[in-house]
C-alpha atoms as one frame of an Amber mdcrd trajectory, in Angstrom:
protein
 -10.901 -30.212  -5.612 -12.874 -26.931  -4.808 -16.517 -27.281  -5.394 -18.109
 -24.965  -7.708 -21.709 -23.439  -7.200 -23.044 -25.622 -10.179 -22.040 -28.589
  -8.469 -23.661 -27.773  -5.123 -27.318 -28.803  -4.541 -29.549 -25.510  -4.546
 -30.442 -25.986  -0.669 -26.666 -26.040   0.052 -25.777 -22.942  -1.913 -24.576
 -19.933   0.237 -27.472 -17.694  -0.225 -29.974 -20.516   0.461 -27.931 -21.709
   3.487 -27.877 -18.182   4.912 -31.671 -18.024   4.890 -31.956 -21.422   6.269
 -29.440 -21.404   8.907 -28.198 -17.830   9.379 -25.069 -15.906   8.229 -23.015
 -17.315  11.013 -23.158 -20.921   9.557 -21.281 -19.712   6.375 -17.425 -19.619
   5.645 -15.646 -16.336   4.816 -15.531 -17.537   1.185 -19.329 -18.388   1.086
 -20.115 -14.766   2.441 -17.739 -13.178   0.065 -19.333 -15.102  -2.718 -22.872
 -13.743  -1.787 -21.399 -10.138  -1.681 -19.763 -10.877  -5.239 -22.804 -12.381
  -6.693 -21.603 -13.658 -10.035 -18.325 -15.291 -11.513 -16.780 -15.491 -14.734
 -16.443 -17.938 -17.618 -13.525 -19.565 -15.843 -15.021 -19.759 -12.501 -18.130
 -19.061 -10.381 -18.705 -16.644  -7.466 -16.988 -19.133  -5.022 -13.856 -19.402
  -7.210 -13.773 -15.445  -7.471 -14.390 -15.327  -3.628 -11.347 -17.664  -3.036
  -9.087 -15.356  -5.131 -10.389 -12.356  -3.159  -9.598 -14.007   0.225  -6.374
 -15.192  -1.050  -5.131 -11.539  -1.121  -5.306 -11.690   2.643  -3.810 -15.183
   2.884  -7.240 -16.418   4.099  -7.414 -13.785   6.709 -10.110 -11.182   6.565
  -8.215  -8.733   8.683  -5.355  -9.098   6.331  -7.720  -8.639   3.316  -9.080
  -5.439   4.915  -5.589  -3.916   4.882  -5.176  -4.565   1.195  -5.726  -1.425
  -1.100  -8.836  -1.455  -3.302  -6.468  -1.378  -6.275  -5.403  -4.916  -5.568
  -8.931  -6.306  -5.389  -9.782  -4.884  -8.853  -6.891  -7.042 -10.263  -8.408
 -10.221  -9.036 -10.034 -12.043 -11.964 -13.800 -11.565 -11.796 -13.576  -8.406
  -9.634 -14.340  -5.135 -11.226 -14.517  -1.636  -9.562 -18.070  -2.078  -8.469
 -17.541  -5.481  -6.842 -14.344  -4.251  -5.289 -16.142  -1.464  -3.620 -18.761
  -3.797  -2.284 -16.123  -5.885  -0.642 -14.329  -3.003   0.604 -17.518  -1.293
   2.057 -18.558  -4.723   3.734 -15.192  -4.936   5.560 -15.427  -1.319   6.584
 -18.738  -1.804   7.938 -17.478  -4.950   9.975 -14.627  -2.721  11.298 -16.939
   0.067  12.336 -19.235  -2.546  14.030 -16.352  -3.704  15.998 -15.554  -0.308
  17.180 -19.120   0.262  18.421 -18.767  -0.961  21.916 -21.061   0.470  24.521
 -19.729   4.019  24.385 -22.517   5.862  26.286 -20.789   7.898  29.046 -17.586
   6.050  28.659 -15.052   7.151  31.341 -11.418   7.443  30.683  -9.503   6.369
  33.698  -6.271   5.053  32.110  -4.290   4.857  28.824  -5.602   1.290  28.692
  -9.176   2.724  28.448  -8.096   4.920  25.566  -6.508   2.030  23.798  -9.532
  -0.099  24.388 -11.714   2.608  22.802  -9.515   3.101  19.743  -8.075  -0.237
  18.966 -10.804  -1.729  16.793 -10.793   1.409  14.685  -7.105   1.957  14.385
  -5.105  -1.146  14.679  -5.461  -2.350  11.065  -5.266   1.057   9.145  -2.417
   1.420   6.699  -2.351   5.270   6.945  -1.980   7.493  10.093  -5.005   8.980
  11.560  -4.917  11.697  14.282  -7.965  11.916  16.612  -9.186  14.027  19.420
 -11.031  12.524  22.373 -13.050  15.421  24.011 -13.735  14.801  27.680 -16.062
  16.460  30.131 -15.076  17.516  33.924 -15.620  13.831  34.953 -13.228  12.538
  32.159 -16.265  11.035  30.214 -15.999  11.013  26.450 -18.176  13.635  24.739
 -16.884  13.251  21.280 -14.346  11.448  19.076 -13.112  13.560  16.273 -10.877
  12.783  13.398  -8.451  15.747  13.025  -6.205  14.555  10.163  -5.530  11.512
   7.990  -1.992  11.071   6.646  -0.469   9.176   3.699   1.403   5.978   4.693
   3.152   6.634   7.970   3.224  10.431   8.221   0.512  12.627   9.511   0.865
  16.497  10.162  -1.205  18.094  12.827  -1.100  21.655  14.105  -2.407  22.676
  17.626  -4.833  25.382  15.970  -6.749  22.460  14.421  -6.933  20.513  17.668
  -8.068  23.092  19.965 -10.505  24.605  17.454 -12.262  21.347  17.789 -11.827
  21.156  21.448 -13.295  24.607  21.928 -16.198  23.872  19.743 -16.972  20.689
  21.763 -16.524  22.737  25.123 -14.093  20.097  26.168 -12.930  20.248  29.807
  -9.909  18.178  28.840  -8.627  16.218  25.830  -6.694  13.053  24.948  -5.055
  12.964  21.525  -4.563   9.698  19.816  -2.995   8.555  16.491  -1.898   5.089
  15.115   1.307   3.753  13.694   0.670   1.372  10.703   4.075   0.147  11.222
   3.103  -1.871  14.126   5.636  -0.198  16.482   4.124   2.295  19.105   7.548
   3.787  19.837   7.027   7.594  19.282   9.058   9.500  16.711  10.769  12.855
  17.174   7.728  14.473  15.411   5.328  12.863  17.795   7.389  14.251  20.780
   7.512  17.599  19.263   3.765  17.689  18.461   2.943  16.493  21.972   5.071
  19.302  23.531   3.290  21.958  21.343  -0.164  20.691  22.146   0.581  20.538
  25.906   1.914  24.125  25.862  -1.274  25.334  23.947  -3.586  23.531  26.242
  -1.962  25.245  29.189  -2.512  28.599  27.545  -6.230  27.871  26.779  -6.965
  26.076  30.005  -7.759  22.942  28.166  -5.438  20.293  29.654  -4.074  17.436
  27.394  -4.277  14.519  29.631  -2.471  12.076  27.335  -1.330  11.308  23.819
  -1.705   7.665  23.044  -0.196   6.000  20.114  -1.861   2.817  19.009   0.058
   0.263  17.056  -1.885  -2.988  16.438  -2.619  -4.448  19.802   0.003  -2.424
  21.578   0.182   1.160  22.666   2.360   3.850  23.906   1.181   6.593  26.391
   3.107   9.819  26.933   1.392  10.198  30.348   2.508   6.810  31.443   6.041
   7.453  30.250   6.167  10.751  32.220   6.506  12.800  28.924   3.814  15.213
  29.400
């Protein structure tokens, strides 16, 4: 049987154990219970937390992929608590993406994938990003250009190069994700890439690559000889 908070000695309750032993000593359910704070007449915060984690099959990564509307339907979770859980998961995602990025040099498509994988691999919508580079191929800025709905994202060269010019980029890499999990480029992906490469030649801002991130895999137009 699952323990309820009322059955747990005060020193062994999640918040007290966090103060005594640190957050790393707590289980995901206990951490969620601290976020959620209170339970219902049918179950305490631990019970509610188990219901929330159950949406992801016990996986925090899968939970982060669930829409906020699903969290609201869990007994004991209203809009405010759902927002708290989503915000905490988003903070964790962003922290994972904060590698040491100072003067990060792009030498290969694998470097681009390493930069974007933490931020893009679990998204359920497409995002199209611009990585602005200096003359030594070091990252000067990472810019979100568009965010799509489900698996479609429209981007126009005008939007990309307006940002590239504003950043005084010597060259650029464009990146987007495939929520489907397959990195294979679509015909739209190929068409947009051709338009961007042509525009880059006119503006003397070369497009070094277009990388598609799909989970832990990626596709590089440069590697495939398609630029």
